[in-house]
C-alpha positions as CSV (number, residue, x, y, z in Angstrom):
1,M,0.0,0.0,0.0
2,I,1.4,3.4,-1.0
3,A,0.2,6.7,0.4
4,T,1.8,10.0,1.4
5,Q,1.8,10.6,5.1
6,N,2.0,14.0,6.7
7,R,4.0,12.7,9.6
8,L,7.5,12.2,10.8
9,L,9.8,10.3,8.5
10,Q,10.2,6.6,9.4
11,L,12.6,4.3,7.5
12,Y,11.7,0.6,7.2
13,F,15.0,-1.0,6.3
14,I,14.6,-4.5,4.9
15,R,17.6,-6.7,4.4
16,H,17.3,-9.1,1.4
17,G,16.6,-12.8,1.9
18,E,19.1,-15.6,2.0
19,T,21.6,-16.2,-0.8
20,A,24.1,-18.9,-1.3
21,W,26.9,-16.6,-0.3
22,S,25.1,-15.3,2.8
23,L,24.9,-19.0,3.9
24,T,28.7,-19.5,3.4
25,G,29.7,-16.1,4.9
26,Q,31.2,-14.8,1.6
27,H,31.3,-11.0,1.2
28,T,28.7,-10.1,-1.4
29,G,29.0,-6.6,-2.7
30,V,28.8,-6.1,-6.5
31,T,28.3,-9.8,-7.3
32,D,24.7,-10.0,-8.5
33,I,23.6,-13.4,-7.2
34,P,19.9,-14.5,-6.7
35,L,18.0,-15.5,-3.6
36,T,18.0,-19.2,-2.6
37,A,14.6,-20.9,-2.6
38,H,14.6,-20.4,1.2
39,G,15.5,-16.7,0.7
40,E,12.5,-16.3,-1.6
41,E,10.2,-17.9,1.1
42,E,11.7,-15.5,3.7
43,A,10.8,-12.5,1.5
44,R,7.3,-13.8,1.0
45,E,6.8,-14.0,4.8
46,L,7.4,-10.2,5.0
47,E,4.4,-9.4,2.8
48,P,1.6,-9.9,5.4
49,C,3.0,-7.4,7.9
50,L,4.4,-4.8,5.3
51,R,1.1,-4.7,3.3
52,K,-0.6,-3.1,6.4
53,I,1.8,-0.1,6.3
54,K,1.2,3.0,4.2
55,F,4.4,3.9,2.4
56,A,5.2,7.2,0.9
57,R,8.1,5.8,-1.1
58,V,9.7,2.4,-1.7
59,L,13.4,2.3,-2.7
60,T,15.6,-0.7,-3.5
61,S,19.2,-1.5,-4.2
62,P,19.9,-2.3,-7.8
63,R,21.1,-5.8,-6.9
64,Q,18.7,-8.6,-7.8
65,R,18.7,-10.1,-4.3
66,A,17.2,-6.8,-2.9
67,R,14.9,-6.2,-5.9
68,R,13.5,-9.8,-5.7
69,T,13.0,-9.4,-2.0
70,C,11.1,-6.2,-2.6
71,E,9.0,-7.9,-5.3
72,L,8.1,-10.9,-3.2
73,A,7.2,-8.6,-0.3
74,G,4.6,-7.0,-2.5
75,F,6.3,-3.8,-3.7
76,G,7.9,-4.6,-7.0
77,A,5.6,-2.4,-9.0
78,S,6.1,0.7,-6.9
79,A,9.8,0.4,-6.1
80,V,12.4,2.9,-7.4
81,I,16.1,1.8,-7.7
82,D,18.5,3.9,-5.7
83,P,22.2,3.0,-6.2
84,D,23.1,4.5,-2.9
85,L,21.4,1.4,-1.3
86,S,24.0,-0.9,-2.8
87,E,26.0,-3.1,-0.5
88,W,29.6,-2.2,0.5
89,N,32.0,-2.6,-2.4
90,Y,34.4,-5.2,-1.1
91,G,36.9,-4.8,-3.9
92,D,39.6,-7.5,-3.6
93,Y,37.7,-9.2,-0.8
94,E,34.6,-9.8,-2.9
95,G,33.5,-13.4,-2.5
96,R,35.9,-14.0,0.4
97,R,35.0,-15.0,4.0
98,S,36.2,-12.9,7.0
99,V,37.7,-15.9,8.6
100,D,40.0,-16.4,5.5
101,I,40.9,-12.7,5.2
102,R,42.0,-12.7,8.9
103,K,44.5,-15.4,8.2
104,E,46.3,-12.7,6.2
105,R,45.2,-9.7,8.3
106,P,44.4,-11.0,11.8
107,D,43.0,-7.7,13.1
108,W,41.0,-6.8,9.9
109,N,37.5,-5.3,10.4
110,V,35.6,-3.9,7.4
111,F,34.0,-1.1,9.4
112,R,37.4,0.2,10.4
113,D,39.7,-0.8,7.6
114,G,37.5,-1.1,4.5
115,C,38.6,-3.2,1.5
116,P,41.6,-2.9,-0.8
117,G,40.3,-2.0,-4.3
118,G,36.8,-1.3,-2.8
119,E,35.2,1.2,-0.5
120,T,36.7,2.8,2.5
121,P,34.7,3.4,5.7
122,E,34.8,7.1,4.8
123,Q,33.4,6.5,1.4
124,I,30.5,4.3,2.5
125,S,29.8,6.7,5.4
126,A,29.6,9.5,2.8
127,R,27.2,7.4,0.7
128,A,25.0,6.7,3.7
129,D,25.0,10.4,4.6
130,R,24.0,11.3,1.0
131,L,21.1,8.9,1.2
132,I,20.0,10.2,4.6
133,S,20.1,13.8,3.3
134,H,17.8,12.8,0.4
135,L,15.4,10.8,2.7
136,Q,15.1,13.7,5.1
137,S,13.3,15.7,2.5
138,L,10.5,13.1,2.7
139,Q,7.7,12.5,5.1
140,G,5.9,9.4,6.3
141,N,7.0,5.8,6.0
142,V,9.7,4.9,3.5
143,A,10.7,1.3,2.7
144,L,14.3,0.5,1.9
145,F,15.3,-2.9,0.5
146,A,19.0,-3.3,0.7
147,H,21.9,-5.2,2.4
148,G,23.4,-6.1,5.7
149,Q,26.7,-4.2,6.2
150,F,25.5,-1.1,4.4
151,G,22.4,-1.2,6.7
152,C,24.7,-1.3,9.8
153,V,26.5,1.8,8.5
154,L,23.2,3.5,7.7
155,A,21.9,2.9,11.2
156,A,25.1,4.2,12.8
157,R,25.1,7.4,10.7
158,W,21.3,7.9,11.3
159,I,22.0,8.3,15.1
160,G,25.2,10.3,14.6
161,L,27.8,7.6,15.1
162,T,30.8,6.9,13.0
163,A,30.8,4.1,10.4
164,I,33.0,1.9,12.6
165,K,30.2,1.7,15.2
166,G,28.3,-0.3,12.6
167,R,30.3,-3.3,13.8
168,H,28.1,-3.4,16.9
169,F,24.9,-4.0,14.9
170,A,23.8,-7.2,13.3
171,L,21.3,-7.8,10.5
172,G,19.9,-11.2,9.6
173,A,18.5,-12.2,6.2
174,A,15.0,-10.8,5.5
175,S,15.0,-8.8,8.7
176,L,13.2,-5.5,9.3
177,S,14.5,-2.5,11.2
178,I,13.0,0.9,11.7
179,L,14.9,4.2,11.9
180,G,12.8,7.2,13.0
181,Y,12.5,10.0,15.4
182,E,11.6,10.2,19.1
183,T,7.9,11.2,19.2
184,S,8.3,13.7,22.0
185,H,11.6,15.0,20.7
186,P,11.1,15.0,16.9
187,K,14.6,16.2,16.1
188,T,16.2,13.2,17.9
189,P,16.9,10.3,15.6
190,V,16.3,6.8,17.1
191,I,16.5,3.1,16.2
192,A,12.9,2.1,16.9
193,L,13.2,-1.5,15.9
194,W,16.2,-3.6,14.9
195,N,16.8,-7.0,13.2
196,A,13.2,-8.3,13.6
197,V,12.1,-11.3,11.7
198,A,8.7,-11.9,10.1
199,A,7.5,-14.2,12.9
200,S,7.9,-11.3,15.4
201,L,6.2,-8.6,13.4
202,S,2.5,-9.4,14.0
203,G,2.2,-6.3,16.3
204,L,3.2,-3.8,13.7
205,P,0.4,-1.3,12.8
């Protein structure tokens, strides 16, 4: 359901469903792989709770795993692709697992160190800030279909933290998180919901 709301901005951030590489823990940035059959089922399970929400705008990453999640959740026809919702560009670490990277760089952390040949924390932080600046011109509920580690950076930047603080967040496949504002202090950004799965979402309005 799409409708403009004259109310405080609220971002419904949906991470895409399971892929073969999310199962194995391989970093998936620009590689455009599909959802698994289970990932498609996870996306479908989001539809009953999301269809009750009136969205002013629906945006999705250009990657097929996010677009397919958006479609199966019921918003394929209304979604607009926004490249700023793309996952972290992992450069030379694309397709590799953190456990294997740390055999070469024991203290490596993507949120602090970034990726050789890919995005730095400063670059992904700037991308998140650009997206937030655009979204703050909107009102009402906005759905964002995107990716795990970019979502962690977005949440950190939303509440004024540096990108490295994104390492303290976790996002499961086909999870829903809500970034908004404190009702009694409408200039104070908050994380209203984090990493919720479909089974726990029956209480959403």
